[in-house]
NUPAZA-614948 format. One record per residue (C-alpha): x, y, z negated; chain. Coordinates in nm, 2 decimals. Each point is the difference from the previous one (the first is absolute). Example, Ala and Ser with C-alpha at 12.3 -4.5 7.8 and 13.67 -1.06 7.14 Angstrom:
REM NUPAZA-614948
PT       xx       yy       zz   chain
PT     1.23    -0.45    -0.78       A
PT     0.14     0.34     0.07       A
***
This chain:
REM NUPAZA-614948
PT       xx       yy       zz   chain
PT     0.01     0.02     0.01       A
PT     0.14     0.31     0.09       A
PT    -0.13     0.30    -0.24       A
PT     0.08     0.37     0.02       A
PT     0.03     0.20    -0.31       A
PT    -0.08     0.37     0.03       A
PT     0.15     0.19    -0.31       A
PT     0.18     0.34     0.15       A
PT     0.07     0.23    -0.31       A
PT     0.10     0.10    -0.22       A
PT     0.29    -0.18    -0.18       A
PT    -0.15    -0.07    -0.32       A
PT    -0.31    -0.14     0.19       A
PT     0.20    -0.19     0.22       A
PT     0.22    -0.17    -0.32       A
PT    -0.35    -0.09    -0.14       A
PT    -0.11    -0.19     0.29       A
PT     0.30    -0.24     0.02       A
PT    -0.14    -0.28    -0.19       A
PT    -0.28    -0.04     0.23       A
PT     0.28    -0.15     0.25       A
PT     0.09    -0.25    -0.31       A
PT    -0.36    -0.07    -0.04       A
PT    -0.10    -0.05     0.36       A
PT     0.34    -0.26     0.02       A
PT    -0.11    -0.21    -0.29       A
PT    -0.33    -0.06     0.15       A
PT     0.12    -0.03     0.36       A
PT     0.33    -0.10     0.01       A
PT     0.03     0.02     0.38       A
PT    -0.14     0.34     0.07       A
PT     0.15     0.24     0.20       A
PT    -0.01     0.36    -0.13       A
PT     0.08     0.33     0.15       A
PT    -0.02     0.32    -0.20       A
PT    -0.09     0.37     0.16       A
PT     0.18     0.27    -0.22       A
PT     0.12     0.37     0.02       A
PT     0.38    -0.03     0.12       A
PT     0.11     0.16    -0.31       A
PT    -0.10    -0.30    -0.19       A
PT     0.11    -0.25     0.27       A
PT     0.34    -0.07    -0.17       A
PT    -0.12    -0.09    -0.33       A
PT    -0.22    -0.29     0.17       A
PT     0.30    -0.16     0.13       A
PT     0.08    -0.11    -0.35       A
PT    -0.33    -0.20    -0.02       A
PT    -0.04    -0.37     0.06       A
PT    -0.23    -0.13     0.23       A
PT    -0.06     0.27     0.29       A
PT     0.02    -0.09     0.36       A
PT    -0.02     0.38     0.13       A
PT     0.00     0.33    -0.15       A
PT    -0.15     0.26     0.24       A
PT     0.09     0.34    -0.08       A
PT    -0.18     0.30     0.10       A
PT     0.00     0.36    -0.09       A
PT    -0.35     0.14    -0.01       A
PT     0.09     0.27    -0.25       A
PT     0.26     0.17     0.24       A
PT    -0.21    -0.08     0.33       A
PT    -0.32     0.19    -0.12       A
PT     0.21     0.27    -0.05       A
PT     0.11     0.02     0.35       A
PT    -0.26    -0.20     0.17       A
PT    -0.02     0.22     0.32       A
PT     0.36    -0.05     0.07       A
PT     0.17    -0.24     0.27       A
PT     0.23    -0.16    -0.26       A
PT    -0.29    -0.09    -0.21       A
PT    -0.19    -0.16     0.28       A
PT     0.30    -0.19     0.11       A
PT     0.03    -0.13    -0.36       A
PT    -0.35    -0.07    -0.04       A
PT    -0.01    -0.22     0.30       A
PT     0.31    -0.18    -0.12       A
PT    -0.17    -0.08    -0.33       A
PT    -0.31    -0.13     0.15       A
PT     0.16    -0.21     0.24       A
PT     0.21    -0.15    -0.30       A
PT    -0.34    -0.03    -0.20       A
PT    -0.16    -0.21     0.27       A
PT     0.29    -0.22     0.08       A
PT    -0.21    -0.28    -0.21       A
PT    -0.38    -0.07    -0.02       A
PT    -0.08    -0.04    -0.40       A
PT    -0.26    -0.27    -0.16       A
PT    -0.01     0.29    -0.25       A
PT     0.07     0.36    -0.07       A
PT    -0.04     0.10    -0.33       A
PT    -0.02     0.39    -0.10       A
PT     0.15     0.04    -0.33       A
PT     0.01     0.37     0.00       A
PT    -0.34     0.09     0.06       A
PT     0.03     0.31     0.21       A
PT    -0.09     0.17     0.32       A
PT     0.37    -0.03     0.13       A
PT     0.03    -0.41    -0.12       A
PT    -0.33    -0.03     0.15       A
PT     0.10     0.12     0.32       A
PT     0.31    -0.25     0.03       A
PT    -0.20    -0.27    -0.11       A
PT    -0.25     0.06     0.30       A
PT     0.30     0.03     0.24       A
PT     0.15    -0.33    -0.09       A
PT    -0.11    -0.29     0.22       A
PT    -0.20    -0.28    -0.12       A
PT    -0.02    -0.37     0.08       A
PT    -0.35    -0.14     0.14       A
PT    -0.09    -0.08    -0.37       A
PT     0.21     0.24    -0.16       A
PT    -0.18     0.27    -0.23       A
PT     0.10     0.35    -0.15       A
PT    -0.06     0.02    -0.39       A
PT    -0.01     0.32    -0.21       A
PT    -0.13     0.11    -0.31       A
PT    -0.37     0.09    -0.01       A
PT     0.01     0.25    -0.32       A
PT     0.24     0.25    -0.17       A
PT     0.17    -0.12    -0.33       A
PT     0.05     0.22    -0.29       A
PT     0.32     0.27     0.05       A
PT     0.05    -0.16     0.34       A
PT    -0.03     0.18     0.36       A
PT    -0.27    -0.12     0.23       A
PT    -0.17     0.13     0.32       A
PT    -0.28    -0.13     0.14       A
PT     0.14    -0.12     0.36       A
PT     0.19    -0.26    -0.14       A
PT    -0.32    -0.24    -0.06       A
PT    -0.13     0.14     0.37       A
PT     0.29    -0.12     0.16       A
PT    -0.02    -0.35    -0.17       A
PT    -0.18    -0.29     0.08       A
PT    -0.02    -0.12    -0.36       A
PT    -0.03     0.26    -0.27       A
PT     0.06    -0.13    -0.33       A
PT    -0.16     0.11    -0.33       A
PT     0.30     0.10    -0.28       A
PT    -0.03    -0.02    -0.36       A
PT    -0.01     0.41    -0.09       A
PT     0.22     0.00    -0.27       A
PT     0.33    -0.18     0.09       A
PT     0.39     0.02    -0.01       A
PT     0.15     0.10     0.32       A
PT     0.20    -0.33     0.03       A
PT    -0.33    -0.21    -0.07       A
PT    -0.18     0.19     0.25       A
PT     0.17    -0.13     0.30       A
PT     0.06    -0.34    -0.16       A
PT    -0.39    -0.01    -0.02       A
PT    -0.06     0.12     0.37       A
PT     0.28    -0.22     0.19       A
PT    -0.16    -0.28    -0.23       A
PT    -0.39     0.06     0.10       A
PT     0.11     0.08     0.35       A
PT     0.18    -0.37     0.05       A
PT    -0.18    -0.20    -0.23       A
PT     0.24    -0.10    -0.30       A
PT     0.03     0.08    -0.35       A
PT     0.30     0.20    -0.11       A
PT     0.20    -0.23    -0.23       A
PT     0.15     0.10    -0.34       A
PT    -0.22     0.36    -0.02       A
PT     0.05    -0.03    -0.37       A
PT     0.39     0.05     0.02       A
PT     0.22     0.24     0.17       A
PT    -0.03     0.02     0.37       A
PT     0.24    -0.18     0.24       A
PT     0.15     0.30     0.21       A
PT     0.25    -0.20     0.18       A
PT     0.31     0.22     0.04       A
PT     0.34    -0.16    -0.02       A
PT     0.18     0.09    -0.33       A
PT     0.24    -0.16    -0.25       A
PT    -0.18    -0.14    -0.31       A
PT    -0.06     0.19    -0.32       A
PT     0.20    -0.22    -0.20       A
PT     0.31     0.00     0.23       A
PT    -0.02     0.38     0.02       A
PT    -0.04     0.02    -0.39       A
PT     0.29    -0.23     0.00       A
PT     0.22     0.25     0.17       A
PT     0.31     0.17    -0.20       A
PT    -0.06     0.34    -0.16       A
PT    -0.06     0.28     0.11       A
PT    -0.32    -0.13     0.15       A
PT    -0.15     0.25     0.24       A
PT    -0.36     0.15    -0.09       A
PT    -0.16     0.17     0.28       A
PT    -0.18     0.36    -0.06       A
PT    -0.26     0.03     0.27       A
PT    -0.11     0.38    -0.08       A
PT    -0.11     0.11     0.36       A
PT    -0.36     0.03     0.07       A
PT    -0.19     0.20     0.30       A
PT    -0.24     0.13    -0.27       A
PT     0.15     0.24    -0.23       A
PT    -0.30    -0.07    -0.26       A
PT     0.16    -0.36    -0.02       A
PT     0.34     0.09    -0.08       A
PT     0.19     0.00    -0.36       A
PT     0.21     0.28    -0.15       A
PT     0.35    -0.02     0.12       A
PT     0.10     0.03    -0.37       A
PT    -0.19    -0.31    -0.09       A
PT     0.20    -0.16     0.26       A
PT     0.33     0.14    -0.14       A
PT    -0.08    -0.13    -0.32       A
PT    -0.11    -0.32     0.09       A
PT     0.31    -0.05     0.18       A
PT     0.21     0.10    -0.29       A
PT    -0.19    -0.28    -0.21       A
PT     0.10    -0.24     0.28       A
PT     0.37     0.08     0.00       A
PT     0.02    -0.02    -0.35       A
PT    -0.14    -0.36     0.02       A
PT     0.27    -0.08     0.24       A
PT    -0.17     0.03     0.33       A
PT     0.02     0.19     0.32       A
PT    -0.23     0.23     0.19       A
PT    -0.07    -0.03     0.35       A
PT    -0.19     0.30     0.16       A
PT    -0.18    -0.05     0.32       A
PT    -0.15     0.28     0.19       A
PT    -0.18     0.05     0.35       A
PT     0.01     0.37     0.08       A
PT     0.24     0.30    -0.08       A
PT    -0.22     0.13    -0.31       A
PT     0.03    -0.35    -0.13       A
PT     0.36    -0.03     0.07       A
PT     0.05     0.33    -0.20       A
PT    -0.21    -0.14    -0.31       A
PT     0.23    -0.36     0.04       A
PT     0.32     0.23    -0.02       A
PT    -0.15     0.22    -0.28       A
PT    -0.05    -0.34    -0.22       A
PT     0.36    -0.15     0.09       A
PT     0.17     0.32    -0.10       A
PT    -0.14    -0.05    -0.34       A
PT     0.10    -0.33    -0.02       A
PT     0.36     0.02     0.09       A
PT     0.16    -0.27     0.21       A
PT    -0.33    -0.24    -0.11       A
PT    -0.21     0.12     0.22       A
PT     0.02    -0.10     0.36       A
PT    -0.17     0.17     0.30       A
PT    -0.09    -0.20     0.30       A
PT     0.01     0.10     0.34       A
PT    -0.33     0.05     0.22       A
PT    -0.08    -0.35     0.08       A
PT    -0.20    -0.17     0.23       A
PT    -0.30    -0.19    -0.18       A
PT     0.18    -0.35     0.10       A
PT     0.34     0.10    -0.17       A
PT    -0.20     0.18    -0.30       A
PT    -0.21    -0.29    -0.10       A
PT     0.36    -0.22     0.01       A
PT     0.15     0.27    -0.21       A
PT    -0.32    -0.02    -0.26       A
PT     0.02    -0.40     0.02       A
PT     0.36     0.02    -0.15       A
PT    -0.13     0.20    -0.30       A
PT    -0.06    -0.12    -0.35       A
PT    -0.31     0.19     0.01       A
PT    -0.16     0.35     0.09       A
PT    -0.19     0.28    -0.13       A
PT    -0.24     0.18     0.20       A
PT    -0.29     0.24     0.09       A
PT    -0.27    -0.12     0.20       A
PT     0.12    -0.01     0.35       A
PT     0.08    -0.24     0.28       A
PT     0.36    -0.06    -0.10       A
PT    -0.11    -0.09    -0.36       A
PT    -0.23    -0.27     0.14       A
PT     0.26    -0.14     0.21       A
PT     0.18    -0.03    -0.35       A
PT    -0.32    -0.17    -0.17       A
PT    -0.04    -0.23     0.35       A
PT     0.38    -0.12    -0.07       A
PT    -0.08    -0.11    -0.33       A
PT     0.22     0.26    -0.20       A
PT    -0.07     0.07    -0.35       A
PT    -0.16     0.31     0.05       A
PT    -0.17     0.31    -0.17       A
PT    -0.21     0.19     0.21       A
PT    -0.11     0.35    -0.11       A
PT    -0.35     0.15     0.03       A
PT    -0.13     0.36    -0.05       A
PT    -0.34    -0.14     0.10       A
PT    -0.18    -0.29    -0.12       A
PT     0.00    -0.17     0.35       A
PT     0.22    -0.28    -0.12       A
PT    -0.27    -0.25    -0.01       A
PT    -0.04     0.02     0.41       A
PT     0.41     0.02     0.07       A
PT     0.23    -0.07    -0.31       A
PT     0.14    -0.35    -0.03       A
PT    -0.20    -0.29    -0.02       A
PT     0.05    -0.36    -0.22       A
PT     0.34     0.07    -0.11       A
PT     0.14     0.05    -0.37       A
PT     0.27     0.15     0.14       A
PT    -0.16     0.26     0.24       A
PT    -0.22     0.25    -0.19       A
PT    -0.14     0.36     0.07       A
PT     0.00     0.30    -0.27       A
PT    -0.27     0.27     0.00       A
PT    -0.02     0.33    -0.17       A
PT    -0.10     0.34     0.09       A
PT     0.17     0.24     0.10       A
PT     0.27    -0.27     0.00       A
PT     0.14    -0.32    -0.16       A
PT     0.25     0.08    -0.28       A
PT     0.36    -0.12     0.00       A
PT    -0.05    -0.18    -0.32       A
PT    -0.32    -0.18     0.16       A
PT     0.19    -0.10     0.32       A
PT     0.32    -0.11    -0.20       A
PT    -0.21    -0.24    -0.20       A
PT    -0.18    -0.11     0.30       A
PT     0.34    -0.11     0.16       A
PT     0.13    -0.17    -0.31       A
PT    -0.30    -0.20     0.00       A
PT     0.02    -0.08     0.40       A
PT     0.37    -0.11    -0.05       A
PT    -0.10    -0.22    -0.31       A
PT    -0.29    -0.19     0.21       A
PT     0.27    -0.02     0.29       A
PT     0.26    -0.18    -0.21       A
***
């Protein structure tokens, strides 16, 4: 059976959809799966086990210059790539007009069908065309975690029951085991994931510095990641306060960044796509929330992965205690 998954963006949403691939392979070991995704996030999917093809698109960029010859040429190339194969099932896991368009463009086998969500779930985006473009619109549980949302949709579309929903999801990323990382010689590297596209999700700079100083005092190094010039400046400011114990990574593509995170002893981060990658890698992880939304996007099913929520922001003391708890659970 050949299946097309449509989940275009954003990074966190793509990461939350990774367990769908492992669920399908567990239920249907011979399934062949392709995935349409925004080009910027395609490198991360190369770290995923079980995909036949990754089909990149640039809808975000194309819609800003749809009238240009270059965009028209790129669109034709994408459409030809998408229609290389016919699919027995096309599953729109995004629920937006743009994903519905991609699903509609995909070619079906004679018995093939397109599947999509019939309704919005709490806290998630949804647009009506997604169900109009589908052959089968599936009713979703209204209050559901982002990971379970995708898992439910795929399971109902393909007629299987996802295994182990009470446990931590299997994201399918290649990584060293937590045990081998914990056994590494000191100092261990702990990633700070401070960058976010929303300033209201950020944690104060001084909090990062104080937390980093606590880690350094306990014998660890702090690995600082960034994805923009502004985030680089923040990383450099934290590193400056930590002396030689703060390591600023260069700007890396998502596949290389995923590999770097996979070598860390753990991570502490705000609610962001990169932070969700750390969760998917199975690292001991504390995820920081200034809003009470961890029920929808926070870590699931692991004692060594927790979320900490407070307003206007979690305290350093609370995050530090959560970090110690995560490490005890992972030991």
